[in-house]
Backbone bond lengths (Angstrom), bond angles and torsions (degrees), N, CA, C in turn:
res aa  C-N    CA-C-N  psi(-1)  N-CA   C-N-CA  omega(-1)  CA-C   N-CA-C  phi
1 X - - - 1.509 - - 1.530 114.19 -
2 X 1.339 115.42 -38.66 1.416 120.33 173.26 1.574 115.81 -63.30
3 X 1.331 107.92 -37.69 1.599 108.86 -179.06 1.502 110.54 -70.58
4 X 1.431 116.29 -31.22 1.444 124.01 173.23 1.523 112.71 -57.22
5 X 1.338 114.84 -41.92 1.495 119.22 -174.01 1.577 104.70 -73.57
6 X 1.325 120.04 -35.24 1.347 124.59 -178.65 1.597 106.75 -64.16
7 X 1.331 114.73 -49.56 1.504 122.21 177.46 1.557 108.89 -54.42
8 X 1.302 119.22 -47.56 1.384 121.46 -178.33 1.507 113.07 -63.54
9 X 1.330 116.42 -45.58 1.428 118.74 174.87 1.479 118.15 -59.18
10 X 1.394 115.02 -37.26 1.423 118.81 174.66 1.542 114.45 -65.30
11 X 1.388 115.81 -37.37 1.402 120.48 179.69 1.659 108.98 -65.72
12 X 1.304 111.69 -41.97 1.522 117.42 -179.56 1.534 109.36 -59.76
13 X 1.314 116.31 -41.11 1.480 118.49 -179.17 1.484 115.20 -62.58
14 X 1.373 112.89 -36.05 1.403 123.65 -172.74 1.648 105.35 -71.70
15 X 1.376 115.68 -44.72 1.390 117.78 -175.41 1.572 117.96 -100.67
16 X 1.251 119.53 3.70 1.323 128.22 -174.50 1.550 113.02 -76.28
17 X 1.394 117.00 67.23 1.390 121.68 -174.82 1.569 109.52 -91.05
18 X 1.387 118.98 154.69 1.461 119.63 -175.11 1.520 113.90 -53.16
19 X 1.260 119.44 134.86 1.468 121.12 176.83 1.527 115.88 85.07
20 X 1.323 119.51 -13.89 1.398 123.31 -169.92 1.611 109.47 -98.93
21 X 1.388 111.74 140.71 1.412 119.03 -177.91 1.622 100.89 -98.02
22 X 1.293 113.09 126.90 1.468 117.84 -179.47 1.493 109.45 -127.09
23 X 1.316 110.06 135.05 1.558 115.51 -172.03 1.491 107.17 -146.44
24 X 1.351 114.97 142.49 1.503 121.59 173.57 1.456 108.66 -109.61
25 X 1.350 111.72 133.79 1.459 121.89 179.80 1.388 115.46 -112.41
26 X 1.299 124.86 143.40 1.500 120.64 166.49 1.448 116.29 -78.31
27 X 1.320 121.24 172.57 1.482 116.93 -178.87 1.533 119.66 -60.74
28 X 1.322 118.49 -11.05 1.381 118.03 171.34 1.582 113.50 -89.02
29 X 1.310 116.11 10.03 1.499 125.33 -179.48 1.504 112.67 69.53
30 X 1.337 115.71 21.12 1.488 120.84 174.58 1.568 115.91 -85.14
31 X 1.309 116.39 132.37 1.463 115.96 -176.25 1.538 109.73 -70.79
32 X 1.343 111.58 125.25 1.520 115.39 178.95 1.520 112.64 -111.13
33 X 1.297 122.40 -31.56 1.434 123.85 -178.90 1.504 106.84 -153.83
34 X 1.325 116.00 147.62 1.540 120.73 173.86 1.513 107.52 -156.34
35 X 1.331 108.64 173.08 1.476 117.72 178.32 1.443 113.36 -88.57
36 X 1.322 117.92 176.76 1.567 120.89 -175.10 1.481 107.52 -64.85
37 X 1.333 120.23 -39.99 1.438 122.06 -174.45 1.503 110.34 -58.78
38 X 1.306 117.71 -41.08 1.414 124.85 175.43 1.479 114.18 -58.16
39 X 1.285 113.64 -51.05 1.474 116.47 -179.07 1.632 112.55 -68.88
40 X 1.392 112.95 -27.26 1.497 113.73 177.60 1.578 108.59 -71.42
41 X 1.273 117.71 -32.08 1.485 121.22 -175.83 1.529 110.26 -81.46
42 X 1.400 118.85 -39.46 1.419 117.17 -173.83 1.499 121.03 -114.80
43 X 1.394 114.99 -0.76 1.440 116.70 -177.13 1.548 112.47 -117.31
44 X 1.280 113.09 128.49 1.505 121.09 179.85 1.571 115.12 -72.56
45 X 1.292 112.12 -35.45 1.543 114.33 -172.65 1.473 112.11 -117.85
46 X 1.429 113.15 -66.00 1.511 116.83 -175.85 1.513 109.10 -150.38
47 X 1.378 112.14 178.86 1.489 118.45 -178.08 1.528 107.29 -65.29
48 X 1.263 120.54 -24.60 1.479 123.46 -177.32 1.548 114.89 -59.64
49 X 1.327 116.12 -44.91 1.409 118.34 -170.16 1.523 108.87 -77.11
50 X 1.305 124.50 -29.79 1.410 122.37 179.68 1.452 114.94 -85.53
51 X 1.285 123.29 -26.52 1.424 125.24 166.75 1.474 112.10 -69.29
52 X 1.386 112.26 139.75 1.437 117.28 -177.98 1.571 109.41 95.11
53 X 1.285 119.26 -6.15 1.416 121.93 -178.31 1.610 110.99 -93.50
54 X 1.231 117.55 147.99 1.451 121.59 174.82 1.621 108.29 -63.33
55 X 1.257 113.06 127.48 1.549 112.93 -170.80 1.604 106.55 -67.56
56 X 1.286 117.21 -37.62 1.497 121.92 178.81 1.448 112.24 -55.98
57 X 1.357 123.34 -21.95 1.408 127.43 178.20 1.562 111.01 -66.47
58 X 1.297 114.73 -21.83 1.419 121.94 -178.62 1.504 114.25 -77.15
59 X 1.346 114.40 -21.75 1.484 121.27 177.68 1.424 109.51 -76.38
60 X 1.406 115.89 160.33 1.457 120.99 176.54 1.582 108.56 -61.34
61 X 1.254 118.35 141.05 1.484 118.59 -178.08 1.463 118.34 -47.19
62 X 1.331 115.04 -37.08 1.559 123.01 178.34 1.488 112.61 -67.08
63 X 1.414 115.84 -18.92 1.447 118.18 -177.44 1.530 113.94 -109.37
64 X 1.283 118.17 -1.43 1.499 122.22 -176.92 1.477 113.94 -60.80
65 X 1.313 116.03 -45.71 1.473 119.29 -174.24 1.547 113.79 -67.01
66 X 1.285 112.84 -40.17 1.486 118.09 174.58 1.478 113.20 -64.96
67 X 1.381 116.04 -42.37 1.442 122.02 -179.28 1.537 111.10 -63.28
68 X 1.363 115.50 -45.84 1.376 117.37 177.45 1.546 116.79 -61.67
69 X 1.290 110.93 -32.66 1.532 116.49 179.67 1.588 111.10 -66.26
70 X 1.351 113.16 -42.29 1.507 118.44 -175.29 1.556 106.72 -73.71
71 X 1.329 119.91 -39.02 1.493 118.66 -177.71 1.535 108.90 -72.06
72 X 1.425 113.39 -34.18 1.571 112.48 177.91 1.523 111.42 -62.32
73 X 1.279 117.92 -32.95 1.407 121.91 179.51 1.528 114.62 -65.12
74 X 1.415 114.10 -26.81 1.460 118.02 168.69 1.468 115.06 -70.25
75 X 1.351 114.42 -41.14 1.430 122.48 179.55 1.543 110.47 -61.86
76 X 1.345 118.13 -47.59 1.457 121.34 -173.29 1.583 110.95 -79.96
77 X 1.275 119.52 -4.70 1.452 123.97 175.05 1.549 112.77 90.07
78 X 1.326 116.79 6.39 1.424 117.59 174.30 1.464 116.35 -64.61
79 X 1.344 116.00 -31.59 1.416 123.50 175.08 1.487 108.12 -135.30
80 X 1.397 114.60 157.78 1.459 118.49 172.60 1.514 114.15 -104.37
81 X 1.421 116.23 -21.91 1.368 118.45 -178.76 1.516 109.00 -143.29
82 X 1.338 117.52 152.34 1.451 122.59 178.24 1.451 109.89 -141.95
83 X 1.335 121.78 133.12 1.480 126.84 179.81 1.567 105.24 -137.15
84 X 1.288 110.28 140.60 1.475 117.43 178.74 1.522 111.16 179.72
85 X 1.320 116.21 -166.74 1.550 119.08 173.48 1.474 108.10 -117.29
86 X 1.239 113.38 150.51 1.498 119.40 178.67 1.487 108.32 -145.71
87 X 1.326 117.10 142.50 1.464 123.63 171.06 1.456 109.56 -81.77
88 X 1.293 118.55 127.88 1.517 119.36 178.12 1.561 110.18 -125.62
89 X 1.227 117.65 159.88 1.509 121.41 -178.93 1.494 110.61 -114.98
90 X 1.274 118.69 117.11 1.509 124.13 -176.59 1.535 108.80 -72.80
91 X 1.388 112.17 -179.32 1.421 123.41 -174.53 1.537 109.07 -62.71
92 X 1.321 119.22 -29.99 1.521 117.24 -177.65 1.480 111.74 -94.81
93 X 1.362 121.39 11.89 1.439 124.75 -178.88 1.447 117.03 87.38
94 X 1.334 121.04 1.88 1.413 123.96 -178.12 1.573 109.61 -81.78
95 X 1.361 117.14 135.57 1.371 123.07 -179.56 1.576 108.24 -99.19
96 X 1.368 115.22 133.96 1.459 119.16 176.70 1.523 109.33 -145.26
97 X 1.305 116.88 161.93 1.442 123.89 -177.64 1.549 108.92 -92.74
98 X 1.320 116.87 136.13 1.540 119.86 -179.58 1.542 102.90 -132.22
99 X 1.317 114.56 141.48 1.453 119.79 163.70 1.493 106.31 -77.79
100 X 1.421 113.52 132.93 1.366 118.28 -176.94 1.591 112.90 -122.30
101 X 1.289 114.02 132.86 1.454 120.49 177.60 1.552 108.41 -125.80
102 X 1.333 112.88 122.80 1.517 117.20 177.94 1.459 112.65 -123.21
103 X 1.338 117.63 138.52 1.441 122.35 -178.88 1.408 111.55 -131.61
104 X 1.363 116.39 138.46 1.530 119.25 178.39 1.476 108.90 -85.66
105 X 1.442 112.63 128.38 1.515 118.67 177.14 1.455 106.00 -100.98
106 X 1.448 117.10 117.25 1.408 124.47 -175.44 1.421 112.96 -92.85
107 X 1.381 115.34 146.57 1.445 121.49 172.03 1.502 107.00 -107.40
108 X 1.266 118.54 107.93 1.450 122.95 -172.21 1.508 108.15 81.43
109 X 1.333 117.33 -143.54 1.474 120.81 -172.30 1.531 112.98 -98.26
110 X 1.345 119.83 -15.13 1.395 120.86 -174.99 1.518 116.11 -135.28
111 X 1.315 120.01 -44.98 1.409 125.24 -174.85 1.563 110.37 -64.13
112 X 1.291 116.45 125.89 1.443 125.56 175.18 1.629 109.91 -85.11
113 X 1.285 113.36 108.21 1.432 121.83 -175.68 1.559 111.65 -81.60
114 X 1.275 117.78 -36.07 1.470 120.33 -177.01 1.618 106.92 -168.45
115 X 1.306 113.75 170.01 1.425 122.51 175.65 1.517 110.54 -119.43
116 X 1.278 114.81 135.54 1.470 121.67 173.69 1.494 111.16 -99.37
117 X 1.258 121.09 118.91 1.556 124.41 177.90 1.510 113.88 -116.35
118 X 1.274 117.58 132.32 1.432 126.04 179.01 1.485 107.98 -118.11
119 X 1.355 117.60 125.08 1.454 120.12 176.24 1.521 107.69 -116.42
120 X 1.339 119.31 133.96 1.385 123.11 174.70 1.515 111.20 -133.11
121 X 1.348 113.22 118.23 1.551 120.10 -175.27 1.583 107.59 -52.50
122 X 1.287 121.26 136.45 1.455 124.56 165.17 1.422 114.42 -113.72
123 X 1.321 121.45 163.18 1.534 126.74 179.61 1.489 107.06 71.29
124 X 1.431 113.97 36.00 1.526 112.93 -178.17 1.401 120.21 67.99
125 X 1.398 116.69 7.67 1.449 117.24 173.84 1.521 109.93 76.10
126 X 1.382 117.39 18.63 1.414 120.55 -179.57 1.495 114.66 -73.14
127 X 1.383 117.94 141.09 1.402 121.32 -178.49 1.610 109.08 -69.83
128 X 1.377 114.23 140.00 1.409 122.93 -177.90 1.541 110.79 -88.76
129 X 1.298 113.64 149.22 1.436 119.19 177.38 1.607 109.38 -84.29
130 X 1.367 113.08 69.38 1.392 120.91 -178.04 1.496 113.15 -123.32
131 X 1.354 113.00 152.32 1.513 113.49 -179.14 1.494 101.79 -87.64
132 X 1.327 115.52 136.36 1.421 122.77 176.26 1.615 114.27 -103.54
133 X 1.280 115.85 173.30 1.394 115.37 -175.69 1.440 119.29 -72.20
134 X 1.266 114.34 4.42 1.567 118.58 179.04 1.542 103.09 -93.20
135 X 1.410 127.02 -2.05 1.305 122.69 -178.56 1.651 112.93 -121.77
136 X 1.289 111.88 112.39 1.567 120.64 -179.87 1.572 107.52 -86.06
137 X 1.236 121.13 94.20 1.419 121.89 -163.41 1.579 111.86 -101.08
138 X 1.357 114.97 -22.30 1.409 118.04 -171.82 1.558 110.69 -120.73
139 X 1.379 115.49 139.27 1.411 123.73 167.54 1.672 111.45 -67.94
140 X 1.234 119.51 164.00 1.425 123.78 179.25 1.399 111.09 -56.81
141 X 1.433 117.13 -48.27 1.418 121.09 -176.14 1.567 114.02 -70.07
142 X 1.407 110.18 -31.38 1.507 113.19 178.80 1.575 108.26 -68.87
143 X 1.302 120.35 -35.30 1.407 127.27 177.73 1.457 108.30 -57.84
144 X 1.311 119.59 -50.45 1.353 122.61 -172.82 1.520 110.65 -70.23
145 X 1.428 117.23 -36.53 1.400 120.63 173.66 1.468 113.37 -59.89
146 X 1.319 117.40 -44.17 1.498 124.18 -179.93 1.560 108.35 -60.72
147 X 1.348 116.69 -43.95 1.305 118.43 -179.02 1.601 112.65 -62.93
148 X 1.264 112.43 -41.22 1.501 117.82 175.47 1.527 113.86 -59.16
149 X 1.343 112.37 -48.20 1.456 116.42 -178.12 1.562 108.67 -65.44
150 X 1.296 125.36 -37.12 1.412 127.49 177.34 1.537 110.16 -65.73
151 X 1.364 116.29 -27.65 1.495 117.70 -179.10 1.525 109.60 -90.37
152 X 1.348 116.45 7.90 1.460 121.02 175.95 1.485 120.23 81.21
153 X 1.441 115.97 13.63 1.489 119.74 179.49 1.488 111.83 -67.75
154 X 1.239 118.46 137.52 1.532 120.55 169.70 1.490 108.92 -74.80
155 X 1.299 117.15 168.87 1.420 126.05 -172.02 1.664 109.36 -59.91
156 X 1.269 114.03 -49.57 1.511 118.45 -172.58 1.530 109.31 -64.14
157 X 1.282 121.24 -50.47 1.509 120.82 178.88 1.471 109.48 -63.29
158 X 1.286 122.09 -36.41 1.429 127.76 -179.24 1.570 108.42 -65.29
159 X 1.312 115.06 -42.53 1.493 118.17 177.94 1.399 111.40 -58.15
160 X 1.453 115.58 -51.79 1.376 124.35 -176.17 1.528 115.09 -60.48
161 X 1.347 117.36 -32.78 1.433 125.38 171.50 1.500 115.60 -63.02
162 X 1.323 112.33 -38.89 1.436 119.97 -175.81 1.444 115.82 -102.08
163 X 1.357 115.80 4.09 1.446 119.55 177.98 1.418 116.30 63.09
164 X 1.340 112.06 40.18 1.521 120.82 -173.58 1.528 104.71 -123.43
165 X 1.377 113.39 159.15 1.483 117.32 170.23 1.508 111.85 -76.58
166 X 1.321 121.01 166.42 1.464 119.95 174.34 1.515 107.55 -58.92
167 X 1.360 116.57 -44.09 1.477 117.32 -174.64 1.519 108.53 -64.98
168 X 1.323 117.58 -38.40 1.510 121.08 173.48 1.562 113.05 -48.05
169 X 1.378 111.06 -51.01 1.480 118.37 -175.84 1.584 109.43 -62.25
170 X 1.324 109.83 -47.52 1.524 115.33 175.47 1.455 120.22 -56.37
171 X 1.359 110.12 -35.15 1.511 117.71 177.00 1.568 110.37 -62.39
172 X 1.399 111.99 -46.78 1.480 116.32 -172.45 1.588 106.92 -75.46
173 X 1.354 117.61 -31.37 1.498 116.55 176.59 1.479 108.79 -64.76
174 X 1.376 119.19 -41.05 1.416 119.18 175.19 1.461 113.52 -54.42
175 X 1.304 117.73 -47.42 1.550 124.00 175.73 1.471 111.54 -56.49
176 X 1.351 117.19 -42.41 1.520 117.89 -179.61 1.558 109.64 -68.15
177 X 1.395 119.37 -38.23 1.373 116.85 -178.73 1.618 110.31 -66.76
178 X 1.301 116.61 -35.06 1.438 119.06 174.51 1.552 115.19 -63.68
179 X 1.411 110.83 -45.89 1.512 115.15 -178.58 1.482 110.73 -62.19
180 X 1.245 121.39 -41.99 1.446 124.07 -174.91 1.586 109.87 -94.01
181 X 1.272 118.53 -0.24 1.434 124.52 172.70 1.557 111.07 56.60
182 X 1.230 110.09 57.36 1.618 115.19 178.07 1.506 107.34 -136.27
183 X 1.394 115.22 163.49 1.489 116.68 -167.97 1.557 111.45 -96.77
184 X 1.292 117.68 -16.62 1.492 117.55 -173.13 1.474 111.21 -152.95
185 X 1.399 118.54 174.73 1.513 120.52 -173.99 1.543 111.81 -69.83
186 X 1.303 120.40 -34.27 1.484 118.45 177.69 1.524 109.25 -67.71
187 X 1.295 119.48 -39.57 1.418 118.07 177.44 1.540 114.25 -66.60
188 X 1.438 110.81 -29.85 1.513 117.88 -178.65 1.633 105.29 -65.34
189 X 1.254 115.61 -48.28 1.482 116.77 178.27 1.515 113.41 -55.06
190 X 1.292 111.58 -51.50 1.483 121.01 -176.09 1.548 107.44 -57.98
191 X 1.323 114.26 -48.32 1.429 118.74 -175.84 1.663 109.97 -63.43
192 X 1.300 111.44 -43.30 1.524 119.47 -178.91 1.561 108.99 -58.93
193 X 1.310 118.05 -44.62 1.522 116.92 172.55 1.483 114.94 -65.95
194 X 1.339 118.09 -42.67 1.515 123.00 177.80 1.476 117.14 -55.64
195 X 1.362 113.42 -38.44 1.477 116.49 -177.81 1.528 111.27 -96.15
196 X 1.356 118.53 0.23 1.474 120.85 174.37 1.462 116.51 87.57
197 X 1.363 118.28 17.15 1.445 118.49 175.75 1.487 116.39 -79.84
198 X 1.302 115.38 -30.87 1.527 123.04 173.61 1.554 104.61 -96.42
199 X 1.340 110.86 136.46 1.478 117.30 -179.01 1.491 112.34 -68.98
200 X 1.259 116.79 130.90 1.473 121.97 175.75 1.495 112.68 -70.73
201 X 1.370 117.44 127.83 1.542 116.55 178.22 1.411 117.05 92.82
202 X 1.324 115.91 1.90 1.557 118.02 -173.12 1.654 106.55 -109.95
203 X 1.366 109.95 131.16 1.473 113.92 172.51 1.649 104.10 -138.28
204 X 1.303 113.89 128.34 1.448 128.37 6.83 1.562 111.87 -72.86
205 X 1.286 117.97 164.31 1.424 119.24 -174.30 1.508 113.84 -54.27
206 X 1.272 120.40 144.56 1.464 125.49 -174.80 1.504 109.75 -137.25
207 X 1.275 119.74 125.25 1.441 125.70 174.02 1.549 109.80 -75.07
208 X 1.250 118.97 134.12 1.449 123.30 -177.59 1.636 106.77 -62.94
209 X 1.273 113.20 127.06 1.486 113.39 -175.58 1.489 114.17 -61.88
210 X 1.334 120.18 -28.85 1.471 118.55 -177.89 1.497 115.38 -63.44
211 X 1.396 113.81 -13.50 1.536 113.53 177.77 1.471 115.63 -102.82
212 X 1.363 117.57 14.90 1.415 120.99 -177.74 1.638 105.12 -106.78
213 X 1.358 112.16 131.72 1.440 114.20 -177.42 1.533 110.30 -72.23
């Protein structure tokens, strides 16, 4: 255990560049150690509360599934390195985009002992206009209607699927347009994806459960 801590500390020193959040994960993708910048961005109280959490829980709910898939590929040896962009949610509930680089740290020739992840804010670290998991903005029926619209269903088939009248569907569509502040159905779907209400990479479209009352 002591040698593992020394290894982690050595990795952090190598990758601890100014402004970067650096974190070491175990093969279950649990946070084990990180630098001060990471704790400042993601921890409300102390290093104790963020350590032991699933790293993917720090991503925006719409991005968690895709992030988990990519990091799991590092753990199982499919890939050695992964780079991309991810929307993360900080300790105050603000969402922002970070460039993410993750590297598998091997023990011997094959066994992955840990993952080293570096997050660097992009776009000046500005807060994104995204719904976070602290906001339950949709009712169950609104979520199902939004999914149907995103899948391209016309009003009548959607009404039949949800056991509603045509007028009932139109009523809920109007409420959705007002909630997301858009003028039509096409903009509604685009807006829902852009603010993270619809899950990225899912088909048929799926509303993120965190946002349903």
